[in-house]
C-alpha angles and dihedrals in degrees: 000000000000121000111258125219114217121226105245105173136058116252107235139167109249097204090225093112123137120079119066131198135032126308093193138009129193121191120201125192105240091224089058093062112099094180140352124192119205120187120176093343093311126112098226097174140011130182124194123210115260112291095008121131141196114238122228116224119201110240093206115167093341092302086148127054142164120215131179132196132174119266119192126199123171095332093312115111128203138154127268101218122202128190118190117199128185114210107209096183110097095181128094088276089059090048089053091049091052091048091051091049090050094051106033140076118234148184116214127209112192124185112212119229088222110071100338097262111160114226118204121209122187094010093148108014099030126224126269132190113278100168144350132190140175129183123185091195101054111011099045090252091291117143123230117202123190118206119191146170109288117262121252101045136087092256133249133295123264105254144173128192129236121240087248092060091044092050090051092051092047090052088054103043139115115222113179 
């Protein structure tokens, strides 16, 4: 029989409703993470290997999103996490970015517009490319890449990040 987790908090409405979407997203190459500390579903600390950076992703017109759905495997449940990123650069730099997204493994940190909570996707399992598409006739030639929890496992844990972890990543990011 699977271990059960008891519900230990009331489920309440926080009254902070309003804005939807992400205000900021940072992608980190999984291989660039030296250590990550998770306590009670919160990334409390993260350390990158020497010289590594987090990469800022423009959240223009909701061109970036994080979605989660349950994934069950042999009585153990986790979340299939999906991060969709639109690459607006159509130059060779954009092509290189798309290629890197298609062939890498990532952890995403997304700051919500509503309340500033920082969602984490791929914190334990990482995220890999699941799909990519580009259409010069309808999407302006922009490329949309979907990263998701790797197949074959139970999924990842629902996580948020502390402001300390977010501040560290922001101090070690590349923006343009």
